[in-house]
TIVEXTI-676947 format. One record per residue (C-alpha): x, y, z; residue number from 1; chain; residue in one letter. Coordinates in Angstrom, 3 decimals. Example, Ala and Ser with C-alpha at 12.3 -4.5 7.8 and 13.67 -1.06 7.14 Angstrom:
{site {12.300,-4.500,7.800},1,A,A}
{site {13.670,-1.060,7.140},2,A,S}
END
This chain:
{site {85.377,131.028,174.005},1,A,X}
{site {88.685,130.732,172.079},2,A,X}
{site {90.204,133.384,174.322},3,A,X}
{site {89.120,131.469,177.424},4,A,X}
{site {90.587,128.244,176.061},5,A,X}
{site {93.850,130.088,175.402},6,A,X}
{site {93.764,131.471,178.958},7,A,X}
{site {93.270,128.009,180.425},8,A,X}
{site {96.149,126.666,178.327},9,A,X}
{site {98.670,129.314,179.387},10,A,X}
{site {97.835,129.195,183.120},11,A,X}
{site {97.515,125.396,182.970},12,A,X}
{site {94.607,125.324,185.415},13,A,X}
{site {90.838,124.843,185.253},14,A,X}
{site {89.034,128.173,184.881},15,A,X}
{site {86.173,127.232,187.175},16,A,X}
{site {88.606,127.109,190.106},17,A,X}
{site {89.406,130.825,189.714},18,A,X}
{site {87.250,133.896,189.944},19,A,X}
{site {87.498,136.651,187.356},20,A,X}
{site {90.109,138.798,189.158},21,A,X}
{site {92.321,135.820,189.986},22,A,X}
{site {92.257,134.707,186.364},23,A,X}
{site {93.156,138.166,185.048},24,A,X}
{site {95.994,138.509,187.549},25,A,X}
{site {97.461,135.154,186.475},26,A,X}
{site {97.297,136.140,182.810},27,A,X}
{site {98.876,139.532,183.452},28,A,X}
{site {101.793,137.819,185.135},29,A,X}
{site {102.403,135.632,182.073},30,A,X}
{site {101.477,138.158,179.364},31,A,X}
{site {101.885,141.706,180.679},32,A,X}
{site {100.985,144.920,178.828},33,A,X}
{site {97.901,143.266,177.277},34,A,X}
{site {99.843,142.234,174.186},35,A,X}
{site {97.670,139.317,173.079},36,A,X}
{site {95.321,137.836,175.717},37,A,X}
{site {94.329,139.975,178.704},38,A,X}
{site {91.756,142.181,176.999},39,A,X}
{site {89.995,139.297,175.244},40,A,X}
{site {89.809,137.257,178.455},41,A,X}
{site {88.441,140.195,180.424},42,A,X}
{site {85.738,140.719,177.831},43,A,X}
{site {84.768,137.054,177.394},44,A,X}
{site {84.794,135.763,180.981},45,A,X}
{site {81.569,134.706,182.646},46,A,X}
{site {81.161,131.844,185.141},47,A,X}
{site {79.067,129.941,182.598},48,A,X}
{site {81.590,130.312,179.764},49,A,X}
{site {84.479,129.437,182.074},50,A,X}
{site {82.728,126.190,183.050},51,A,X}
{site {81.959,125.462,179.415},52,A,X}
{site {85.618,125.980,178.452},53,A,X}
{site {86.635,123.452,181.107},54,A,X}
{site {84.080,120.991,179.737},55,A,X}
{site {85.360,121.415,176.176},56,A,X}
{site {88.919,120.650,177.303},57,A,X}
{site {87.787,117.639,179.340},58,A,X}
{site {86.038,116.260,176.245},59,A,X}
{site {89.185,116.660,174.134},60,A,X}
{site {92.649,115.224,174.517},61,A,X}
{site {94.186,118.419,175.842},62,A,X}
{site {94.019,122.208,175.679},63,A,X}
{site {95.510,122.370,172.202},64,A,X}
{site {93.104,119.769,170.787},65,A,X}
{site {90.135,121.589,172.310},66,A,X}
{site {91.301,124.928,170.941},67,A,X}
{site {91.846,123.558,167.412},68,A,X}
{site {88.453,121.807,167.378},69,A,X}
{site {86.596,124.964,168.356},70,A,X}
{site {88.660,127.079,165.962},71,A,X}
{site {87.866,124.674,163.135},72,A,X}
{site {84.141,124.951,163.842},73,A,X}
{site {84.332,128.727,163.899},74,A,X}
{site {86.288,129.047,160.658},75,A,X}
{site {84.013,126.605,158.818},76,A,X}
{site {81.141,129.039,159.421},77,A,X}
{site {83.089,132.050,158.176},78,A,X}
{site {85.127,132.895,155.100},79,A,X}
{site {87.740,130.200,155.447},80,A,X}
{site {90.870,131.075,153.467},81,A,X}
{site {93.272,128.708,155.208},82,A,X}
{site {95.758,126.655,153.268},83,A,X}
{site {94.582,123.093,152.661},84,A,X}
{site {96.221,120.365,154.714},85,A,X}
{site {98.276,118.863,151.828},86,A,X}
{site {99.860,122.267,151.212},87,A,X}
{site {100.441,122.776,154.944},88,A,X}
{site {102.136,119.374,155.092},89,A,X}
{site {104.307,120.262,152.089},90,A,X}
{site {105.433,123.554,153.627},91,A,X}
{site {106.056,121.904,157.003},92,A,X}
{site {108.139,119.134,155.420},93,A,X}
{site {110.110,121.636,153.348},94,A,X}
{site {110.742,123.898,156.340},95,A,X}
{site {111.836,120.952,158.483},96,A,X}
{site {114.296,119.810,155.810},97,A,X}
{site {115.691,123.317,155.203},98,A,X}
{site {116.036,124.428,158.829},99,A,X}
{site {119.475,124.131,160.318},100,A,X}
{site {121.617,125.075,163.282},101,A,X}
{site {120.227,127.980,165.289},102,A,X}
{site {117.825,128.926,162.520},103,A,X}
{site {114.334,130.251,163.182},104,A,X}
{site {111.010,129.647,161.490},105,A,X}
{site {109.881,133.076,160.271},106,A,X}
{site {106.170,133.634,159.631},107,A,X}
{site {105.509,136.906,157.839},108,A,X}
{site {102.217,138.437,159.003},109,A,X}
{site {101.342,135.218,160.802},110,A,X}
{site {99.501,133.802,157.791},111,A,X}
{site {101.277,130.433,158.028},112,A,X}
{site {100.572,129.538,161.657},113,A,X}
{site {99.146,126.214,160.460},114,A,X}
{site {102.670,125.253,159.404},115,A,X}
{site {104.103,126.179,162.805},116,A,X}
{site {101.395,124.126,164.532},117,A,X}
{site {102.158,121.152,162.263},118,A,X}
{site {105.855,121.358,163.141},119,A,X}
{site {105.041,121.673,166.842},120,A,X}
{site {103.006,118.469,166.652},121,A,X}
{site {105.970,116.480,165.308},122,A,X}
{site {107.428,114.908,168.440},123,A,X}
{site {110.348,113.395,166.518},124,A,X}
{site {111.893,116.796,165.753},125,A,X}
{site {112.782,119.733,167.962},126,A,X}
{site {110.678,122.826,167.333},127,A,X}
{site {112.807,125.818,166.274},128,A,X}
{site {112.370,129.323,167.602},129,A,X}
{site {109.502,131.198,165.967},130,A,X}
{site {109.692,134.765,164.661},131,A,X}
{site {106.504,136.635,163.736},132,A,X}
{site {106.998,139.550,161.364},133,A,X}
{site {104.041,141.918,161.349},134,A,X}
{site {102.910,145.425,160.477},135,A,X}
{site {101.966,145.898,164.122},136,A,X}
{site {101.462,143.968,167.361},137,A,X}
{site {97.653,144.278,167.341},138,A,X}
{site {97.318,142.364,164.068},139,A,X}
{site {99.078,139.371,165.623},140,A,X}
{site {96.879,138.937,168.713},141,A,X}
{site {94.814,135.937,167.409},142,A,X}
{site {97.934,134.243,166.012},143,A,X}
{site {99.891,134.699,169.238},144,A,X}
{site {97.039,133.248,171.294},145,A,X}
{site {96.960,130.185,169.085},146,A,X}
{site {100.700,129.659,169.211},147,A,X}
{site {100.707,130.096,172.984},148,A,X}
{site {98.166,127.292,173.290},149,A,X}
{site {100.702,125.042,171.532},150,A,X}
{site {103.460,126.147,173.926},151,A,X}
{site {105.466,127.846,171.175},152,A,X}
{site {108.163,130.354,172.021},153,A,X}
{site {107.391,133.416,169.888},154,A,X}
{site {109.366,136.545,169.193},155,A,X}
{site {107.669,139.504,167.481},156,A,X}
{site {109.205,142.118,165.185},157,A,X}
{site {107.897,144.776,162.838},158,A,X}
{site {107.979,144.345,159.093},159,A,X}
{site {109.641,147.730,158.558},160,A,X}
{site {112.499,146.893,160.962},161,A,X}
{site {115.739,145.134,160.066},162,A,X}
{site {114.719,141.602,161.007},163,A,X}
{site {117.044,139.554,158.755},164,A,X}
{site {116.957,136.033,160.249},165,A,X}
{site {120.113,134.076,161.099},166,A,X}
{site {121.603,131.401,158.869},167,A,X}
{site {119.649,128.152,158.965},168,A,X}
{site {116.305,129.956,159.114},169,A,X}
{site {113.316,129.447,156.812},170,A,X}
{site {110.894,132.249,155.908},171,A,X}
{site {107.212,131.567,155.159},172,A,X}
{site {105.051,134.101,153.325},173,A,X}
{site {101.399,133.920,152.314},174,A,X}
{site {100.331,136.575,149.805},175,A,X}
{site {96.720,137.466,150.600},176,A,X}
{site {95.539,138.497,147.126},177,A,X}
{site {96.602,139.220,143.559},178,A,X}
{site {97.082,142.969,143.988},179,A,X}
{site {100.298,144.905,143.412},180,A,X}
{site {100.779,145.077,147.181},181,A,X}
{site {101.472,141.323,147.165},182,A,X}
{site {104.467,141.694,144.840},183,A,X}
{site {105.733,144.647,146.856},184,A,X}
{site {105.541,142.512,150.009},185,A,X}
{site {107.359,139.632,148.312},186,A,X}
{site {110.083,141.998,147.161},187,A,X}
{site {110.393,143.575,150.627},188,A,X}
{site {110.703,140.204,152.336},189,A,X}
{site {113.225,138.924,149.783},190,A,X}
{site {115.561,141.803,150.673},191,A,X}
{site {115.846,140.382,154.214},192,A,X}
{site {117.112,136.997,153.045},193,A,X}
{site {120.602,136.337,154.367},194,A,X}
{site {123.191,133.745,153.450},195,A,X}
{site {121.426,130.573,152.299},196,A,X}
{site {118.097,131.535,153.921},197,A,X}
{site {115.190,130.197,151.817},198,A,X}
{site {111.787,131.813,151.401},199,A,X}
{site {108.677,129.773,150.607},200,A,X}
{site {106.037,132.147,149.241},201,A,X}
{site {102.486,130.999,148.465},202,A,X}
{site {99.937,133.141,146.684},203,A,X}
{site {97.455,133.445,143.808},204,A,X}
{site {98.720,132.121,140.479},205,A,X}
{site {97.223,135.261,138.920},206,A,X}
{site {100.045,137.164,140.617},207,A,X}
{site {102.902,134.658,140.754},208,A,X}
{site {102.717,132.800,137.431},209,A,X}
{site {100.108,134.297,135.081},210,A,X}
{site {100.550,137.070,132.546},211,A,X}
{site {100.719,140.481,134.255},212,A,X}
{site {100.236,143.996,133.011},213,A,X}
{site {102.363,147.017,133.867},214,A,X}
{site {103.646,147.956,136.398},215,A,X}
{site {103.272,144.547,138.109},216,A,X}
{site {105.155,142.755,135.351},217,A,X}
{site {108.150,145.042,135.847},218,A,X}
{site {108.208,144.371,139.598},219,A,X}
{site {108.030,140.603,139.062},220,A,X}
{site {110.726,140.731,136.380},221,A,X}
{site {113.025,142.558,138.788},222,A,X}
{site {112.483,139.792,141.329},223,A,X}
{site {113.440,137.217,138.713},224,A,X}
{site {116.537,139.179,137.704},225,A,X}
{site {117.683,139.448,141.323},226,A,X}
{site {118.732,135.797,141.228},227,A,X}
{site {116.828,134.801,144.371},228,A,X}
{site {114.175,132.699,142.605},229,A,X}
{site {115.029,128.991,142.557},230,A,X}
{site {111.688,127.350,141.746},231,A,X}
{site {108.229,128.448,140.572},232,A,X}
{site {105.346,125.976,140.733},233,A,X}
{site {101.675,126.207,139.877},234,A,X}
{site {100.043,124.089,142.585},235,A,X}
{site {97.306,121.470,142.220},236,A,X}
{site {93.671,122.453,142.643},237,A,X}
{site {92.402,122.389,146.202},238,A,X}
{site {95.283,124.336,147.748},239,A,X}
{site {92.797,126.262,149.907},240,A,X}
{site {90.905,124.674,152.777},241,A,X}
{site {87.555,126.159,151.780},242,A,X}
{site {87.521,124.271,148.493},243,A,X}
{site {87.580,127.470,146.453},244,A,X}
{site {88.873,126.939,142.949},245,A,X}
{site {91.351,129.828,143.086},246,A,X}
{site {94.581,128.751,141.439},247,A,X}
{site {97.603,128.995,143.741},248,A,X}
{site {101.333,129.028,143.081},249,A,X}
{site {104.540,128.689,145.078},250,A,X}
{site {107.901,130.445,144.782},251,A,X}
{site {111.112,129.227,146.372},252,A,X}
{site {113.696,131.974,146.819},253,A,X}
{site {117.144,131.875,148.408},254,A,X}
{site {119.392,134.693,149.587},255,A,X}
{site {123.133,135.240,149.960},256,A,X}
{site {125.368,133.012,147.880},257,A,X}
{site {122.200,131.165,146.869},258,A,X}
{site {121.456,133.989,144.433},259,A,X}
{site {121.988,132.866,140.854},260,A,X}
{site {121.822,135.823,138.514},261,A,X}
{site {121.331,134.518,135.021},262,A,X}
{site {121.104,130.898,136.151},263,A,X}
{site {118.239,128.497,135.492},264,A,X}
{site {115.008,128.531,137.473},265,A,X}
{site {113.072,125.306,138.001},266,A,X}
{site {109.449,125.654,136.916},267,A,X}
{site {106.581,123.212,136.850},268,A,X}
{site {102.826,122.929,136.529},269,A,X}
{site {100.814,120.686,138.840},270,A,X}
{site {97.412,122.205,138.114},271,A,X}
{site {96.258,119.025,136.390},272,A,X}
{site {97.487,116.728,139.167},273,A,X}
{site {96.013,115.651,142.467},274,A,X}
{site {97.586,116.873,145.707},275,A,X}
{site {98.338,113.245,146.591},276,A,X}
{site {101.020,112.051,148.995},277,A,X}
{site {103.137,110.832,146.075},278,A,X}
{site {102.942,114.144,144.201},279,A,X}
{site {103.640,116.051,147.412},280,A,X}
{site {106.763,113.941,148.045},281,A,X}
{site {107.929,114.438,144.453},282,A,X}
{site {107.489,118.199,144.687},283,A,X}
{site {109.294,118.290,148.025},284,A,X}
{site {112.220,116.395,146.503},285,A,X}
{site {112.345,118.802,143.565},286,A,X}
{site {112.281,121.855,145.862},287,A,X}
{site {115.116,120.495,147.970},288,A,X}
{site {117.106,119.652,144.835},289,A,X}
{site {116.523,123.220,143.609},290,A,X}
{site {118.240,124.446,146.773},291,A,X}
{site {121.354,122.342,146.122},292,A,X}
{site {124.246,124.127,144.435},293,A,X}
{site {125.653,121.149,142.566},294,A,X}
{site {124.261,119.392,139.539},295,A,X}
{site {123.338,115.773,139.075},296,A,X}
{site {119.973,116.006,140.814},297,A,X}
{site {117.061,114.125,139.290},298,A,X}
{site {113.855,116.163,139.039},299,A,X}
{site {110.396,114.674,138.722},300,A,X}
{site {107.993,117.591,138.288},301,A,X}
{site {110.156,120.637,137.635},302,A,X}
{site {112.234,121.544,134.599},303,A,X}
{site {114.972,124.151,134.126},304,A,X}
{site {114.206,127.391,132.286},305,A,X}
{site {116.793,130.093,131.688},306,A,X}
{site {116.142,133.164,133.820},307,A,X}
{site {116.431,135.378,130.741},308,A,X}
{site {113.734,133.366,128.963},309,A,X}
{site {111.288,133.766,131.830},310,A,X}
{site {111.786,137.505,131.729},311,A,X}
{site {111.844,137.931,127.952},312,A,X}
{site {109.216,135.483,126.696},313,A,X}
{site {105.579,136.605,126.624},314,A,X}
{site {102.970,134.497,128.372},315,A,X}
{site {102.827,132.884,131.809},316,A,X}
{site {105.966,131.981,133.733},317,A,X}
{site {104.821,128.365,133.995},318,A,X}
{site {103.838,126.717,130.759},319,A,X}
{site {100.912,124.664,132.065},320,A,X}
{site {101.133,120.923,132.005},321,A,X}
{site {104.609,120.591,130.535},322,A,X}
{site {106.681,117.835,132.137},323,A,X}
{site {110.124,116.589,131.108},324,A,X}
{site {110.308,113.002,132.313},325,A,X}
{site {113.308,110.714,131.883},326,A,X}
{site {112.727,107.584,129.882},327,A,X}
{site {113.004,104.520,132.044},328,A,X}
{site {114.943,101.505,130.830},329,A,X}
{site {116.317,101.143,127.317},330,A,X}
{site {118.386,103.634,125.340},331,A,X}
{site {117.185,104.866,121.914},332,A,X}
{site {119.470,102.343,120.220},333,A,X}
{site {117.997,99.480,122.239},334,A,X}
{site {114.479,100.798,121.588},335,A,X}
{site {115.066,100.826,117.838},336,A,X}
{site {116.392,97.251,117.851},337,A,X}
{site {113.425,96.024,119.887},338,A,X}
{site {110.926,97.876,117.667},339,A,X}
{site {112.403,96.265,114.561},340,A,X}
{site {112.320,92.761,116.067},341,A,X}
{site {108.702,93.154,117.174},342,A,X}
{site {107.601,94.397,113.776},343,A,X}
{site {109.419,91.664,111.868},344,A,X}
{site {107.898,88.959,114.087},345,A,X}
{site {104.359,90.343,113.725},346,A,X}
{site {104.728,90.913,109.964},347,A,X}
{site {105.311,87.172,109.505},348,A,X}
{site {101.695,86.570,110.587},349,A,X}
{site {99.943,89.880,109.779},350,A,X}
{site {99.735,92.014,106.623},351,A,X}
{site {102.924,94.092,106.448},352,A,X}
{site {102.893,97.859,106.394},353,A,X}
{site {102.929,99.269,102.873},354,A,X}
{site {106.468,100.407,102.233},355,A,X}
{site {107.869,98.293,105.053},356,A,X}
{site {109.167,99.394,108.445},357,A,X}
{site {112.665,100.363,109.526},358,A,X}
{site {113.494,101.875,112.927},359,A,X}
{site {116.398,104.330,112.581},360,A,X}
{site {118.132,106.030,115.510},361,A,X}
{site {118.260,109.794,114.907},362,A,X}
{site {119.622,110.959,118.269},363,A,X}
{site {121.282,108.378,120.504},364,A,X}
{site {121.659,110.914,123.314},365,A,X}
{site {118.025,111.965,123.586},366,A,X}
{site {116.747,110.420,126.817},367,A,X}
{site {113.964,112.792,127.747},368,A,X}
{site {110.421,113.028,126.446},369,A,X}
{site {108.292,116.134,127.013},370,A,X}
{site {104.700,115.503,127.992},371,A,X}
{site {101.697,117.731,128.545},372,A,X}
{site {98.627,117.186,130.706},373,A,X}
{site {95.292,117.026,128.894},374,A,X}
{site {93.973,119.762,131.162},375,A,X}
{site {96.762,122.109,130.097},376,A,X}
{site {96.432,121.167,126.421},377,A,X}
{site {92.769,122.250,126.368},378,A,X}
{site {93.355,125.373,128.503},379,A,X}
{site {92.823,128.453,126.360},380,A,X}
{site {94.468,130.691,128.945},381,A,X}
{site {97.817,128.913,128.645},382,A,X}
{site {98.570,130.227,125.179},383,A,X}
{site {99.118,127.869,122.274},384,A,X}
{site {96.060,125.692,122.907},385,A,X}
{site {96.781,122.201,121.581},386,A,X}
{site {93.416,120.452,121.953},387,A,X}
{site {89.763,121.430,121.813},388,A,X}
{site {87.399,119.619,124.175},389,A,X}
{site {83.786,119.000,123.234},390,A,X}
{site {81.525,117.154,125.607},391,A,X}
{site {79.016,114.606,124.381},392,A,X}
{site {75.291,115.375,124.234},393,A,X}
{site {72.630,113.720,126.330},394,A,X}
{site {70.777,111.718,123.692},395,A,X}
{site {67.387,110.048,124.022},396,A,X}
{site {66.788,106.383,123.262},397,A,X}
{site {66.279,106.227,119.497},398,A,X}
{site {66.103,103.479,116.913},399,A,X}
{site {69.185,102.327,115.019},400,A,X}
{site {69.806,103.968,111.705},401,A,X}
{site {72.416,105.337,109.316},402,A,X}
{site {74.287,107.712,111.649},403,A,X}
{site {77.314,106.484,113.644},404,A,X}
{site {77.116,107.085,117.388},405,A,X}
{site {79.778,106.854,120.069},406,A,X}
{site {78.546,105.993,123.539},407,A,X}
{site {80.788,105.202,126.503},408,A,X}
{site {80.133,101.498,125.883},409,A,X}
{site {81.009,101.905,122.192},410,A,X}
{site {84.309,103.582,123.066},411,A,X}
{site {85.173,100.699,125.381},412,A,X}
{site {84.735,98.127,122.587},413,A,X}
{site {86.266,100.370,119.916},414,A,X}
{site {83.357,100.369,117.459},415,A,X}
{site {80.453,102.814,117.112},416,A,X}
{site {76.791,101.883,117.235},417,A,X}
{site {74.192,103.604,115.049},418,A,X}
{site {71.192,105.892,115.452},419,A,X}
{site {68.424,107.153,113.199},420,A,X}
{site {69.490,110.515,111.786},421,A,X}
{site {65.991,111.947,111.218},422,A,X}
{site {64.811,110.928,114.684},423,A,X}
{site {67.924,112.451,116.261},424,A,X}
{site {67.471,115.710,114.343},425,A,X}
{site {63.889,115.953,115.567},426,A,X}
{site {64.954,115.333,119.186},427,A,X}
{site {68.282,117.237,119.286},428,A,X}
{site {68.572,119.716,116.441},429,A,X}
{site {71.944,121.255,117.328},430,A,X}
{site {74.126,118.157,117.633},431,A,X}
{site {77.693,118.191,116.270},432,A,X}
{site {79.547,115.468,114.399},433,A,X}
{site {83.094,114.271,114.837},434,A,X}
{site {85.809,114.972,112.309},435,A,X}
{site {88.296,112.374,111.018},436,A,X}
{site {91.091,111.987,113.570},437,A,X}
{site {89.064,113.096,116.592},438,A,X}
{site {89.788,111.246,119.832},439,A,X}
{site {86.605,110.056,121.530},440,A,X}
{site {87.130,109.154,125.185},441,A,X}
{site {85.310,108.414,128.414},442,A,X}
{site {86.176,107.905,132.080},443,A,X}
{site {82.968,106.062,132.980},444,A,X}
{site {82.904,103.255,133.844},445,A,X}
{site {86.670,103.211,133.159},446,A,X}
{site {89.131,105.234,131.041},447,A,X}
{site {88.871,104.323,127.371},448,A,X}
{site {89.598,106.107,124.096},449,A,X}
{site {89.423,105.518,120.369},450,A,X}
{site {90.437,107.525,117.320},451,A,X}
{site {87.460,108.151,115.042},452,A,X}
{site {89.172,107.721,111.660},453,A,X}
{site {86.050,108.295,109.552},454,A,X}
{site {84.398,111.119,111.472},455,A,X}
{site {80.757,112.068,110.932},456,A,X}
{site {79.554,110.502,114.202},457,A,X}
{site {77.506,111.908,117.057},458,A,X}
{site {78.946,111.548,120.590},459,A,X}
{site {76.687,110.688,123.527},460,A,X}
{site {77.351,111.786,127.116},461,A,X}
{site {79.420,110.887,129.148},462,A,X}
{site {81.823,110.381,126.229},463,A,X}
{site {83.783,113.452,125.082},464,A,X}
{site {85.770,114.518,122.033},465,A,X}
{site {89.352,115.797,121.912},466,A,X}
{site {90.241,117.489,118.634},467,A,X}
{site {93.924,117.953,117.851},468,A,X}
{site {94.553,121.589,116.920},469,A,X}
{site {98.288,121.243,116.394},470,A,X}
{site {99.133,117.909,114.716},471,A,X}
{site {102.792,118.975,114.613},472,A,X}
{site {102.887,118.631,118.413},473,A,X}
{site {100.272,116.014,119.284},474,A,X}
{site {99.325,112.637,117.833},475,A,X}
{site {95.737,111.429,118.095},476,A,X}
{site {96.871,107.821,118.346},477,A,X}
{site {99.301,108.574,121.173},478,A,X}
{site {96.558,110.419,123.071},479,A,X}
{site {94.216,107.437,122.770},480,A,X}
{site {96.968,105.028,123.816},481,A,X}
{site {97.852,107.154,126.855},482,A,X}
{site {94.216,107.284,127.968},483,A,X}
{site {93.741,103.544,127.534},484,A,X}
{site {96.780,102.899,129.737},485,A,X}
{site {95.124,104.397,132.836},486,A,X}
{site {93.723,102.290,135.632},487,A,X}
{site {89.922,101.868,135.949},488,A,X}
{site {89.741,104.026,139.088},489,A,X}
{site {91.768,106.899,137.640},490,A,X}
{site {89.109,109.459,136.696},491,A,X}
{site {91.175,112.672,136.861},492,A,X}
{site {91.612,113.006,133.121},493,A,X}
{site {92.854,116.609,133.247},494,A,X}
{site {96.028,115.396,134.932},495,A,X}
{site {96.755,112.620,132.419},496,A,X}
{site {100.006,113.192,130.561},497,A,X}
{site {100.352,112.637,126.823},498,A,X}
{site {103.634,112.825,124.857},499,A,X}
{site {104.531,115.862,122.770},500,A,X}
{site {106.308,115.515,119.463},501,A,X}
{site {109.623,117.310,119.253},502,A,X}
{site {109.782,119.975,116.556},503,A,X}
{site {110.738,118.609,113.156},504,A,X}
{site {110.155,114.934,113.938},505,A,X}
{site {108.474,112.664,111.415},506,A,X}
{site {104.754,112.065,111.758},507,A,X}
{site {104.104,108.534,113.112},508,A,X}
{site {100.323,108.772,112.697},509,A,X}
{site {100.169,106.753,109.465},510,A,X}
{site {102.091,103.858,110.966},511,A,X}
{site {100.127,104.041,114.223},512,A,X}
{site {96.971,103.800,112.126},513,A,X}
{site {98.401,100.657,110.540},514,A,X}
{site {98.982,99.204,114.026},515,A,X}
{site {95.352,99.946,114.850},516,A,X}
{site {94.432,97.885,111.792},517,A,X}
{site {96.528,95.027,113.136},518,A,X}
{site {94.847,95.368,116.502},519,A,X}
{site {91.417,95.266,114.850},520,A,X}
{site {92.375,92.119,112.967},521,A,X}
{site {93.650,90.483,116.166},522,A,X}
{site {90.452,91.385,117.959},523,A,X}
{site {88.462,89.882,115.101},524,A,X}
{site {90.482,86.670,115.398},525,A,X}
{site {89.955,86.697,119.152},526,A,X}
{site {86.193,87.032,118.665},527,A,X}
{site {86.230,84.103,116.206},528,A,X}
{site {88.276,82.030,118.664},529,A,X}
{site {85.829,82.821,121.472},530,A,X}
{site {82.873,81.855,119.266},531,A,X}
{site {84.558,78.622,118.161},532,A,X}
{site {85.363,77.741,121.783},533,A,X}
{site {81.751,78.375,122.804},534,A,X}
{site {80.361,76.206,119.964},535,A,X}
{site {82.751,73.351,120.717},536,A,X}
{site {81.818,73.336,124.398},537,A,X}
{site {78.095,73.627,123.713},538,A,X}
{site {77.819,71.025,120.937},539,A,X}
{site {80.397,68.353,121.678},540,A,X}
{site {79.554,67.873,125.358},541,A,X}
{site {75.941,67.143,124.448},542,A,X}
{site {77.038,64.611,121.826},543,A,X}
{site {75.395,66.547,118.988},544,A,X}
{site {78.673,67.080,117.211},545,A,X}
{site {81.825,64.958,117.246},546,A,X}
{site {85.239,66.339,116.551},547,A,X}
{site {87.553,63.969,114.771},548,A,X}
{site {91.267,64.549,114.739},549,A,X}
{site {93.713,63.411,112.069},550,A,X}
{site {94.696,60.488,114.304},551,A,X}
{site {91.089,59.238,114.376},552,A,X}
{site {90.925,59.248,110.552},553,A,X}
{site {94.170,57.242,110.236},554,A,X}
{site {92.923,54.640,112.740},555,A,X}
{site {89.701,54.101,110.732},556,A,X}
{site {91.665,53.617,107.522},557,A,X}
{site {93.850,50.956,109.172},558,A,X}
{site {90.811,49.172,110.630},559,A,X}
{site {91.879,49.575,114.222},560,A,X}
END
């Protein structure tokens, strides 16, 4: 049926109006030598299927819409390995921004036809010429039929020929799997990159960013040393249309004078983020900035890493979850002044910190704070695991007792409830207890977190525990504060960013604990105020209790 829809599109006439021989003659005129359509049409044509193809087109907007609808239905019933729409949109936007002059869009092996179709559907921009690079013409037959339906002008060349595209072109490459052949293909394609021609390569993170063994590691290192790599990104989950959880990554390479041997490469991890419009725009901006030769660009998701470090350091190319984000607003000097003023004002009403408080500027030029996503911090594969995640247990309804218990509701109010220890042991014998300094958090019904200072509590599902494994890099209080700052609808906790302590910095945990004490005291005062307000409203309006002010007492004394 897809072949018949393609035939109808290229001849631009209803199939039912032609008999079989007339249809084949028309196709042979447009596509001689049976390069991509004649054989399939000859095999598929029957009067019934021809009439059905006409009906499908009549029910859709046009030939292209009908073809895409039927193709979508077919692929959904098979092993669908297409790129997800957010990734297609990213590649299309990047290609559109990078194309220039008489440049062509180059699709290696036709694995990125979705991007070409997306560009063809953009009526505000002229579609560039399209070059398909393939191992052989037969492998491109389905792709060429699809592109013909969208009225795209296609030129075909062999992968083993000299097909270096002209300046202004953009090359797209989809690596099919994580085998050594994928790196060989990436290397082969990179050799064709001419002056300023970028290559956007998408493939499994297991091949492009993860730790590799020999000889694959040597091949990838040679690619990095060549100076073509400009950016390496681990993409968000959901990069494949089928919903498979395979982790995907993207490389941006540039040829000609764009080669930077020994220069920095921009790397970033988005595995803990959503493939939202905002994140897609930020990544697009970072990729385009990576292409620019000059400095002064502001990056949102990517950070510079020396090429030599990527080659020499063990571990993955992308350190998961690490983000360097510029501080917004005040300088360190202004921050220190404001911190001191706030503390002094609060200390006039609240118990002061033992030993006092003085904010001292150590580095007036430090304007960047490194952060890590919670998902990356608990990922054992990343190397240097910073947090351990333990999920709460499903606990039965039991009587109160002597054992502290954190439920989601308890986390929200910041105080544990209690449960009978013997009854819990009889019902759930293998429960675990928190340790002092554990962060207990929940996302249901809304994000909330608390630091369990005492430990020795059981945690009930859906609450979870985050245990800090490296207190030199992470602060339990800062983790809890970062979680509590998230909006009620933000449930994607693996993408939440928490600040990392720079090496050698003083530990703020003791003072942050003191601030928690202040907060507890303020909450206690607030509860007393709420109770007093409730009693006043309930008792005085009924006349049961009268409140006399100082003015009333003075009037009685004077006899007024």
